[in-house]
C-alpha positions as CSV (number, residue, x, y, z in Angstrom):
1,M,114.2,91.7,113.5
2,P,112.1,93.6,116.1
3,I,109.4,91.0,116.4
4,M,107.6,91.2,119.7
5,A,105.4,88.2,119.0
6,A,104.8,85.8,116.1
7,R,102.2,83.2,116.8
8,L,99.9,80.8,115.0
9,Y,96.3,80.3,116.2
10,N,93.6,77.8,115.2
11,K,90.0,78.5,116.0
12,G,91.1,80.8,118.8
13,K,93.6,78.5,120.4
14,L,97.3,79.1,120.5
15,V,99.1,76.5,118.4
16,R,102.7,77.6,118.7
17,D,105.2,80.5,118.2
18,I,106.4,80.6,114.6
19,D,109.0,82.2,112.4
20,P,107.8,84.9,109.9
21,D,109.2,82.9,107.0
22,E,107.1,79.9,108.1
23,A,104.0,82.2,108.5
24,A,104.3,83.5,105.0
25,S,104.8,80.1,103.3
26,A,102.8,77.6,105.5
27,P,99.4,76.5,104.2
28,C,96.5,77.8,106.2
29,D,93.7,75.6,107.3
30,E,90.2,76.8,108.0
31,G,90.4,78.8,111.3
32,D,94.1,79.4,111.2
33,F,95.6,82.8,111.4
34,F,99.0,84.4,112.3
35,W,99.6,87.4,114.6
36,L,102.9,89.2,114.1
37,G,103.8,92.1,116.3
38,L,106.6,94.5,115.2
39,F,108.1,97.4,117.2
40,E,109.8,100.2,115.3
41,P,111.2,98.1,112.4
42,T,113.7,99.5,110.0
43,E,112.7,99.9,106.3
44,T,114.6,96.8,105.3
45,E,113.0,94.7,108.0
46,L,109.5,95.8,107.2
47,Q,110.2,95.3,103.4
48,Q,111.1,91.7,104.2
49,I,107.9,91.2,106.0
50,A,106.0,92.9,103.2
51,A,107.5,90.7,100.6
52,R,106.6,87.5,102.5
53,F,102.9,88.6,103.0
54,G,102.3,90.5,99.8
55,L,101.7,93.9,101.6
56,H,101.0,96.9,99.4
57,P,104.0,99.2,99.0
58,L,101.9,102.3,99.8
59,A,100.7,100.8,103.0
60,V,104.3,99.8,103.9
61,E,105.4,103.4,103.2
62,D,102.7,104.8,105.5
63,A,103.6,102.3,108.3
64,L,107.3,103.4,108.1
65,K,106.6,107.1,108.3
66,A,105.0,106.9,111.8
67,N,103.4,110.3,111.4
68,Q,100.1,109.4,109.7
69,L,96.6,110.3,110.9
70,P,94.1,107.6,111.8
71,K,92.6,105.9,108.7
72,A,91.5,102.7,107.1
73,D,92.6,101.9,103.5
74,I,91.7,99.0,101.3
75,Y,94.3,97.3,99.2
76,G,92.7,94.4,97.4
77,E,91.7,91.8,99.9
78,Q,93.7,93.4,102.6
79,L,92.8,96.1,105.0
80,F,95.4,98.7,106.3
81,V,94.5,100.6,109.5
82,I,96.5,103.3,111.3
83,A,95.6,104.2,114.9
84,R,97.2,106.9,117.2
85,T,98.3,106.2,120.8
86,A,98.8,108.7,123.5
87,N,101.2,108.8,126.5
88,L,101.7,111.5,129.0
89,D,105.3,112.5,129.5
90,A,105.5,115.1,132.3
91,D,103.0,117.7,131.0
92,T,103.3,116.8,127.3
93,I,101.1,114.4,125.5
94,Q,103.4,112.2,123.4
95,P,101.5,110.6,120.5
96,G,102.5,107.3,119.0
97,E,101.3,105.2,116.1
98,T,100.3,101.7,115.5
99,A,99.7,100.4,112.0
100,F,97.8,97.2,111.2
101,F,97.9,95.0,108.1
102,V,94.9,92.7,108.2
103,G,94.3,89.7,105.9
104,R,92.1,86.7,106.1
105,H,94.7,84.6,107.7
106,F,97.0,87.1,109.3
107,I,97.3,90.4,111.2
108,I,100.6,92.4,111.5
109,S,100.9,95.3,113.9
110,V,103.7,97.8,113.5
111,R,104.1,99.9,116.6
112,H,106.0,103.3,116.8
113,G,106.5,105.4,119.8
114,S,103.9,103.7,122.0
115,A,105.0,103.0,125.6
116,R,102.4,100.3,126.0
117,G,103.1,96.9,124.4
118,H,100.4,94.5,123.4
119,A,101.4,91.6,125.6
120,E,98.5,92.3,127.9
121,V,96.0,92.2,125.1
122,R,97.5,89.0,123.7
123,A,97.4,87.2,127.1
124,R,93.8,88.3,127.6
125,L,92.7,87.1,124.2
126,E,94.6,83.8,124.5
127,A,92.6,83.2,127.7
128,S,89.3,83.6,125.7
129,P,89.5,81.2,122.7
130,A,85.9,81.8,121.9
131,L,86.6,85.5,121.2
132,L,89.9,85.0,119.6
133,G,88.2,82.5,117.3
134,H,86.6,85.3,115.4
135,G,90.0,85.8,113.7
136,P,92.2,88.8,112.8
137,D,89.3,91.3,112.8
138,Y,88.6,90.6,116.4
139,V,92.3,91.0,117.2
140,L,92.2,94.4,115.5
141,H,89.2,95.3,117.6
142,A,91.0,94.2,120.8
143,V,94.2,96.2,120.1
144,L,92.2,99.3,119.1
145,D,90.1,99.0,122.3
146,F,93.4,98.7,124.2
147,I,94.7,101.9,122.5
148,V,91.6,103.9,123.2
149,D,91.4,102.8,126.8
150,G,94.9,104.2,127.1
151,Y,93.5,107.6,126.4
152,F,91.6,107.8,129.7
153,P,94.6,107.7,132.2
154,V,96.1,110.6,130.2
155,I,92.8,112.5,130.3
156,D,92.5,111.7,134.1
157,A,95.9,113.1,134.9
158,I,95.4,116.3,132.9
159,E,91.9,116.7,134.4
160,D,93.3,116.4,138.0
161,R,95.9,119.1,137.3
162,M,93.4,121.4,135.7
163,L,91.0,121.1,138.6
164,I,93.8,121.9,141.1
165,L,94.8,124.9,139.0
166,E,91.2,126.0,138.8
167,D,90.9,126.0,142.6
168,S,94.3,127.7,143.2
169,V,93.7,130.5,140.8
170,M,90.9,131.8,143.1
171,D,93.5,132.5,145.8
172,T,96.8,133.1,144.0
173,P,97.1,134.8,140.6
174,L,99.0,132.9,137.9
175,D,102.4,134.3,137.0
176,A,103.7,134.6,133.4
177,S,105.3,131.2,133.3
178,E,102.2,129.5,134.6
179,I,100.0,131.2,132.0
180,R,102.4,130.2,129.2
181,H,102.3,126.6,130.6
182,L,98.5,126.7,130.7
183,Y,98.4,127.9,127.1
184,A,100.8,125.1,126.0
185,Q,98.6,122.6,127.9
186,R,95.5,123.8,126.1
187,H,97.2,123.4,122.8
188,E,98.1,119.8,123.7
189,I,94.5,119.2,124.6
190,I,93.3,120.6,121.3
191,R,95.7,118.5,119.4
192,F,94.7,115.4,121.3
193,Q,91.0,116.1,120.7
194,R,91.7,116.4,117.0
195,L,93.3,112.9,117.0
196,A,90.4,111.5,119.1
197,G,88.0,112.9,116.5
198,L,89.8,111.1,113.7
199,M,89.9,107.9,115.8
200,K,86.1,108.2,116.2
201,D,85.7,108.5,112.4
202,L,88.0,105.4,112.0
203,T,86.1,103.2,114.4
204,W,82.7,104.3,112.9
205,K,84.0,103.3,109.5
206,L,85.1,99.9,110.8
207,A,81.7,99.5,112.5
208,T,79.4,100.5,109.6
209,T,81.3,100.2,106.2
210,P,81.7,97.0,104.4
211,L,85.5,96.3,104.4
212,P,87.6,93.3,103.6
213,C,88.5,91.0,106.5
214,I,85.9,92.6,108.8
215,D,83.0,90.2,109.4
216,D,79.5,91.3,110.4
217,P,79.6,89.6,113.8
218,V,82.6,91.7,114.8
219,R,81.2,95.1,113.7
220,P,79.3,95.7,117.0
221,F,82.6,95.5,118.9
222,F,84.0,98.4,116.8
223,R,80.8,100.3,117.6
224,D,81.7,99.9,121.3
225,I,85.2,101.4,120.6
226,W,83.5,104.3,118.8
227,D,81.4,104.9,122.0
228,H,84.6,104.9,124.1
229,V,86.3,107.4,121.8
230,Q,83.2,109.6,121.8
231,R,83.4,109.7,125.6
232,A,87.1,110.6,125.5
233,E,86.4,113.4,123.0
234,F,83.7,114.7,125.2
235,R,86.0,114.8,128.2
236,L,88.7,116.5,126.2
237,T,86.2,119.2,125.2
238,G,85.5,119.7,128.9
239,L,89.2,120.0,129.6
240,R,89.7,122.6,126.9
241,D,86.8,124.6,128.4
242,I,88.3,124.3,131.8
243,A,91.7,125.6,130.5
244,A,89.9,128.5,128.8
245,S,87.9,129.3,131.9
246,V,91.0,129.3,134.1
247,I,92.7,131.7,131.8
248,E,89.6,133.9,131.7
249,T,89.0,133.7,135.5
250,N,92.6,134.6,136.1
251,G,92.3,137.7,133.9
252,L,89.0,138.8,135.6
253,L,90.5,138.3,139.1
254,E,93.6,140.2,138.1
255,Q,91.4,143.0,136.8
256,Q,89.5,143.0,140.0
257,R,92.7,143.1,142.1
258,Q,94.0,146.0,140.0
259,G,90.7,147.8,140.4
260,V,91.0,147.4,144.2
261,I,94.5,148.8,144.2
262,T,93.4,151.6,141.9
263,R,90.6,152.6,144.2
264,Q,92.9,152.5,147.2
265,L,95.4,154.7,145.5
266,A,92.7,157.1,144.4
267,A,91.3,157.3,148.0
268,W,94.7,158.0,149.5
269,A,95.4,160.6,146.8
270,A,92.2,162.4,147.6
271,I,93.0,162.3,151.3
272,L,96.5,163.6,150.8
273,A,95.3,166.3,148.4
274,V,93.5,168.2,151.3
275,P,96.6,169.0,153.4
276,T,98.6,169.5,150.2
277,A,96.1,172.1,149.0
278,I,95.8,174.0,152.3
279,A,99.6,174.0,152.8
280,G,100.1,175.1,149.3
281,I,97.7,178.1,149.7
282,Y,99.4,179.3,152.9
283,G,102.8,178.7,151.5
284,M,102.4,181.2,148.7
285,N,103.8,184.0,150.9
286,F,101.6,186.8,149.7
287,T,101.8,190.1,151.7
288,H,98.1,190.6,152.3
289,M,97.1,187.3,153.9
290,P,95.3,188.2,157.1
291,E,95.4,184.7,158.5
292,L,99.2,184.8,158.7
293,D,99.0,187.4,161.5
294,W,96.2,185.6,163.3
295,S,97.4,183.8,166.5
296,Y,94.9,180.8,165.9
297,G,95.7,180.4,162.2
298,Y,98.2,177.6,162.6
299,P,96.2,175.3,164.9
300,L,93.1,176.0,162.9
301,A,94.8,175.0,159.6
302,L,96.0,171.8,161.2
303,A,92.6,171.1,162.7
304,L,91.0,171.7,159.3
305,M,93.5,169.4,157.6
306,G,92.9,166.6,160.1
307,G,89.1,167.0,160.2
308,I,88.7,166.9,156.4
309,C,91.2,164.0,156.1
310,G,89.4,162.1,158.8
311,L,86.0,162.6,157.2
312,L,87.4,161.4,153.8
313,Y,89.0,158.4,155.4
314,W,85.7,157.5,157.1
315,R,83.8,157.9,153.9
316,F,86.2,155.8,151.7
317,K,86.3,153.2,154.4
318,S,82.5,152.9,154.5
319,I,82.2,152.3,150.8
320,G,85.0,149.8,150.8
321,W,87.7,151.7,149.0
322,L,90.1,151.4,152.0
């Protein structure tokens, strides 16, 4: 059984580690609740837990699929919540999923794909019995807050790379592979932003909608998570705009560079057209061309070519084409 933790608490204080069988069958006093943490259980393992705690089969099915969107569903007196985690692997945002079964005297978390365990949250809560004494709903808040806080290191890392890329594009144009990578990164940001929007809807529902197992004193804590998700979503919007601006700026700068090259080529073509035209005229070998018999014709033709070419070069240089 992939149980990361199974503990009994009474009024916010740790009583002892327990066995899941004991948690399902033991009588609960006022202020008692169980916290079970599972990591990527098999269907058989989760079905065993579901049978012990009376979990709804539709909720169990969603917890096993590990590809659900953030949501909160009501099943009788129990609340089922799905949250999405995020982890940055190289340049790819790897999403994970954590499902929660919340009852009056228990909370069960089922984690899939998340690189961050909940031991840190558990230790922090156990050090604050007054907060943990709120019960399973406060544990749900604490883990959701931990998940949302994990968004910001991912956003920070992407933002740093985007700002470096934004500065470098002013000096060096992006090649094809860098442009493809930037488009892929922008798609990752858009997908992450969509998940953040759904997480914002979830936390707002937990903060404002009457739900089983969520007491009124805990609702302001969910509103705080909603504020954090909103800030994450706002920063993701900024990152998406930065990615779009880098692509647009690269295109404009590339057009400018091509325009400079085009003007340079046009200027040299105009300069070279002068000697080409003069040499072409006197290379036609007509019989009656009086300049051919003139002793100063050759140096005059060279001087004319050089003078006009020099004048054109000076003119193009003065207007910035060369």
